[in-house]
N, C-alpha and C positions, 0 to 999 in steps of 0.2 A: 575689533581692529578696524580702523577706518580704511577707506579705499586708498588714500594717499600712503598710509603706513604699509599697506599690503603691496602697493606698487614699488615702494622703496625696497622692501624686503625681497620681492621677486627680482628686482634689478640686481641687487647685491648677490643673490643666490645664483643668478645667471653668470656673473663674473667670477664667482668663487672657483669653479673648476679651472679657469684659465690661470689663476695665480700660481699654481704649482707646476705648470707646464712650460715655464720660461717665457710666457707671453707677458708683455708689459704695455701699458697705455702710454702714449706720447712717443717722442723721438729719443732714441738712446745714442749717446756719444760713444766714440771708440773707447776701449779700455784705457784707463789712466788719464783721460782727457777731462779736465774739470774747468779750465779757463780757456776762453776763445777770444781772439781778436778779429774784428772785421773793419779794416781800414776803409775809408770812403773809396768806392769803386772809381775807376778811371773811365771818363766819358770820351770815347773815340768815334762818336757818331758823326756822320757827314750827310747832309747838313747838320750842324750841331743842334741837338735837342737839349735845351737848357734844363738843368736840375734833375735830369733822369737819374744821374749817379747818386745824388743825395736821397731821392725817393726810394731807390732800390736798396741802398745801404740801410736806410732807416727801417724799411719793411723787413729786411733780413734780420736786423737786430731785434725787432719786435717779435718775429717768429721764434728766434732763439730764446728770448726771455719768456715767451708765453708757452712754449712747448718742450723746453728742456730744463735740466738742472744746471746747465753750463752757466758760468759767470762771465760776463763781458768784461774784458780788460783791455788796456792799451796794447798796441803792437809792441813786441819786445818783451812782454812779461806773460805771454800766453803759452799754453800747451799746444795750441793749434791756431793757425791763422788762415783766414779765407780772403784771398785777393780776387778781384774781379775787374774785367775790362768789358765795357759795353761797346760792342763792335758795330751794332746796327740797330737803328730804330726806323722802321719803314711802314708807311701806309700804302696798301695796294688797293686800287679801286676795282671792285668786282662788277658793279652795275651802275650805269649812268641813265639819267632820264632823257627825255626828248630834247631838252635844252642844255645837254651836257652837264647837268648838275649831278653831283655824287649822290647815289642812293644807298649803295651798300659797299663796304670796304672791309679790309682786314688790317689790323695793326700787328706787326711782328717785331719782336725784340730778340736779338741774339747776343749772348755774352760768352766770354771765356773765363774759366775759373782756374785758380791754382790754390789747392788746399794743402797746406804744409802741417804735418803732424810731427811735432818735435819730440813727443814722448816715444812714439814708435819708430821714428826716423824714416817716415815715408812722405812722398810728395805725389800728388795726383792732379792731373790736368783734365778738365772736362769742358765740353761745350753744352750750353743750355739754350734752348729756343722756346719762346712762348708766342702764340698767336691768339688774337681775340677778334671776334667779329664786331663790326660797327655798322649800325643801321641809321644813317642820316634821314632816311625816309620816315623813321619813327621818332625823329627829333633827338637822337642820341648824339653826343659830342665826342670828339676824339679823346678828351680828358677821361671820360668814363672807361673807354676801352684801354687806355694807357694805365689807369689805376688797377683794373682787373689783371692786366698783363703783369704789372709790377708785383702785385700780391701773389699771383700764381708762380712767378719766378722765384720769389723769396721762399715759398714752400718747396719748390723743386730743388733749390740750392741746399736747403736744410736737409732734404732727403739724400743729397749727394754726400753731405757730411756724415750722416748716419750710416751710409752704405759701407763704411770702412769696417 
């Protein structure tokens, strides 16, 4: 037996005991929910942060497709719909240099969610916040922190869907 075959066998054996205990890999949808709609989130940031709503909506849809068995469908033909309002996108300066240049800051995004489960007749409202550090002193741009925050928010939102 080769080293690779042994490693694969050992990995499978390690997961085998979990299969009978109710543990599953990936994110699980609420019972009876097979189709989900994610309309484009509403951008209510001020000052307006352009395209943050499409970035977050796309990231959430990708998370759903990559980590669940749910099928994305248009609003109106789903078992569940996730609505979102982006309330705030803010960059807070944490440290400045001698010439008042920004050295370190923090990007924060705050959203409100409304998750409507039509199969089980429930509605849940949640607030989700994500913050990411930004180091201008190391050459990092705000777009990098924004992308990390959006990706993390998509994961957090998907976990809210699973929490039912």
